[in-house]
C-alpha positions in Angstrom: 79.0 1.1 -8.0 77.7 3.4 -5.3 80.3 5.8 -4.0 78.3 7.3 -1.1 79.9 8.4 2.2 78.2 7.7 5.5 78.0 11.4 6.3 74.4 12.6 6.6 72.6 15.8 7.5 69.3 14.4 8.8 68.2 17.6 10.5 68.0 19.4 7.2 66.3 16.4 5.6 63.6 16.1 8.3 62.9 19.9 8.0 62.3 19.5 4.3 60.2 16.4 4.9 57.9 18.0 7.5 57.5 21.1 5.3 56.2 19.0 2.4 54.1 16.9 4.8 52.5 20.0 6.2 51.6 21.2 2.7 50.0 17.8 1.9 48.0 17.9 5.2 46.7 21.4 4.3 45.9 20.4 0.7 43.9 17.3 1.7 42.3 18.7 4.9 38.6 18.2 5.2 37.7 21.4 3.4 35.6 19.4 1.1 33.2 18.8 4.0 32.8 22.6 4.4 32.0 23.0 0.7 29.6 20.0 0.4 27.9 20.4 3.8 28.0 24.1 4.3 24.2 24.6 4.7 23.3 21.2 6.1 20.7 21.4 8.8 20.2 18.6 11.2 18.1 17.8 14.3 19.8 16.9 17.6 18.6 13.4 18.7 20.7 13.0 21.9 19.3 14.2 25.2 21.9 16.9 25.1 25.2 17.7 23.2 27.9 20.0 24.6 29.3 22.8 22.5 32.9 23.8 23.1 34.6 27.0 22.2 37.2 25.1 20.2 37.9 21.7 18.5 38.9 19.7 21.6 37.8 18.6 25.0 40.3 21.0 26.6 38.2 23.9 25.4 35.4 25.1 27.7 31.8 24.2 27.2 29.7 27.3 26.7 26.4 26.0 25.5 24.3 22.8 25.6 22.2 21.7 22.6 18.9 20.1 23.6 17.1 17.2 21.9 15.0 18.4 19.0 17.1 21.5 18.4 17.9 22.3 14.8 21.6 23.2 14.1 23.6 24.0 10.9 26.8 22.1 10.3 29.6 24.3 8.9 32.8 22.2 8.6 34.9 19.7 10.4 38.4 19.6 11.9 39.9 16.3 13.0 37.1 14.6 15.1 35.2 17.9 15.7 32.4 19.6 13.8 31.7 23.3 13.9 28.0 24.0 14.2 25.7 27.0 14.4 22.4 27.2 16.4 19.3 28.9 15.2 20.2 31.8 17.5 23.5 32.3 15.8 25.7 30.7 18.4 28.7 28.9 16.9 30.7 26.2 18.6 32.3 22.8 18.3 30.7 19.4 18.9 32.4 16.0 18.9 31.7 13.8 15.9 30.6 10.8 18.0 27.8 12.9 19.5 26.4 13.4 15.9 26.4 9.7 14.9 22.6 9.4 15.1 21.8 12.9 14.0 19.0 13.1 11.4 18.0 15.7 8.8 15.1 18.2 9.3 12.8 15.8 7.4 13.8 12.8 9.5 16.1 11.3 7.0 19.5 9.8 7.9 22.5 12.1 7.3 25.9 11.2 6.0 28.4 13.6 7.6 31.1 12.8 5.0 33.9 12.5 7.5 36.5 9.9 6.5 36.8 6.9 8.8 38.7 3.6 8.7 36.4 2.2 6.0 37.4 5.0 3.7 41.1 4.1 4.2 40.5 0.5 3.1 38.3 1.6 0.2 40.5 4.4 -1.1 41.3 4.8 -4.8 44.2 7.2 -4.8 47.1 7.8 -2.5 49.9 10.4 -2.5 52.6 11.0 0.0 56.1 12.0 1.0 58.8 10.1 2.8 62.3 10.5 4.3 64.9 8.0 5.2 68.2 6.5 4.1 69.3 5.0 0.8 72.6 3.2 0.9 73.4 5.0 4.2 72.8 8.5 2.8 69.7 10.7 3.3 66.9 10.5 0.9 63.6 12.3 0.3 60.9 11.0 -1.9 57.3 11.3 -3.2 54.9 8.6 -4.5 51.5 8.2 -6.0 49.4 5.1 -6.2 46.1 3.9 -7.7 44.2 1.0 -6.3 43.5 -1.6 -9.0 41.8 -4.1 -6.7 41.0 -4.3 -3.0 44.5 -5.7 -2.3 46.7 -4.5 -5.2 47.8 -0.9 -6.2 49.9 0.4 -9.0 52.5 2.8 -7.7 55.0 5.4 -9.1 57.8 6.7 -7.0 60.5 9.3 -7.3 63.2 9.9 -4.7 66.6 11.6 -4.5 69.5 10.5 -2.3 72.0 13.2 -1.5 75.6 12.4 -0.5 78.7 14.6 0.0 80.2 13.7 -3.4 77.2 12.4 -5.5 73.5 12.5 -5.9 71.1 9.8 -7.0 67.8 10.2 -8.7 65.6 7.1 -8.5 62.4 6.4 -10.4 60.4 3.2 -10.0 57.1 1.7 -10.9 55.5 -1.4 -9.7 52.8 -3.1 -7.6 51.9 -3.0 -3.9 50.1 -5.9 -2.3 48.1 -5.2 0.9 46.6 -8.5 2.2 44.6 -6.9 5.0 43.5 -3.4 3.9 40.8 -3.2 6.5 43.3 -3.3 9.4 44.3 -0.1 11.2 47.9 -1.4 11.2 48.2 -3.0 7.8 51.3 -4.7 6.3 52.1 -4.4 2.6 54.6 -5.9 0.1 56.2 -4.2 -2.9 57.6 -5.5 -6.2 58.9 -2.9 -8.7 61.6 -2.0 -11.2 63.0 1.3 -12.3 66.1 3.3 -13.0 68.7 5.1 -10.9 70.8 8.0 -12.2 74.0 8.8 -10.2 75.9 12.0 -10.8 78.7 13.9 -9.1 77.6 17.0 -7.2 81.0 18.9 -7.4 84.0 19.0 -9.7 86.3 17.4 -7.1 84.2 14.2 -6.9 85.7 11.1 -8.6 82.2 9.7 -9.1 81.2 9.2 -12.7 77.8 9.6 -14.3 76.0 6.3 -14.1 72.6 5.0 -15.2 71.5 1.6 -13.9 68.3 -0.4 -14.0 67.1 -2.2 -10.9 64.4 -4.2 -9.4 63.3 -4.1 -5.8 61.4 -6.1 -3.3 60.1 -4.4 -0.1 57.8 -4.6 2.8 56.3 -2.2 5.3 53.4 -1.1 7.4 50.5 1.4 7.1 49.2 3.0 10.2 45.8 4.7 9.7 45.6 8.0 11.5 42.3 9.7 10.7 40.7 12.0 8.1 42.5 10.8 5.0 46.0 10.4 6.6 48.2 7.5 7.3 51.8 6.9 8.4 53.8 4.6 6.1 57.0 2.8 7.1 58.8 0.7 4.6 62.0 -1.3 3.9 63.2 -2.0 0.3 66.1 -4.0 -1.1 67.4 -2.9 -4.5 69.2 -5.2 -6.9 70.9 -3.1 -9.6 71.4 -4.5 -13.1 74.4 -2.6 -14.5 76.2 -3.3 -17.8 78.9 -5.0 -15.8 78.5 -8.7 -14.8 78.3 -8.1 -11.0 75.0 -7.0 -9.5 74.8 -4.9 -6.4 72.3 -4.8 -3.5 71.3 -1.6 -1.8 69.1 -1.3 1.3 66.6 1.5 1.9 64.2 2.5 4.7 61.6 5.2 4.7 59.2 6.8 7.0 56.5 9.0 5.6 52.9 10.4 5.6 50.3 9.8 3.0 46.9 11.2 2.1 44.2 9.1 0.5 41.0 9.9 -1.4 
């Protein structure tokens, strides 16, 4: 039996969530591009390409690259690539202006910047999420490995914090994504696991309790860019206690995931 009050402290929850999300975004930022492509030289094929002082169209243009000019690609940030000219000028160019760029020997060049195709073909996914579990705040992490184009095996851990009790929830199961190539892609979850409920102070009347459960859920992925996606989900838990009566618990989550 879940003895959770409806009192929540969502401001504190969201601060923790965004702190972890920022850590993940830094951990999986496109630094690999800088390491792999650090000395990559390419030839400009467009009539001209504008170089900006920063990674955005709001930054001023300070130099124009001409067709046939050789530049060195240093690293990328969002949809922008930092480049250096043969004269030592460094600036930012938009990724789309580099789509037809070729190497110094005329060969095609793979810039290595993740796009929607990488999202649908990913192998691993890790992420954090925040929301409500049985009307109290919860914070969780998950990791998934893609078994086939449409099915992933997923492991989750989350903690729900109430005024009188805490719940630790571990689950493992399968996620089915029927249309992985869509930018907004639905998914369905089937999993089982265990929940551990414990009092968080001596005054609580809640008793330690361990229950097994199974869950069914649904949700949406929204592909952002550069290895990141937003994930919204709703899950319905059915607990399997030692007692004869089962219980249903609702959960919703909003999170951010990185894929590779």
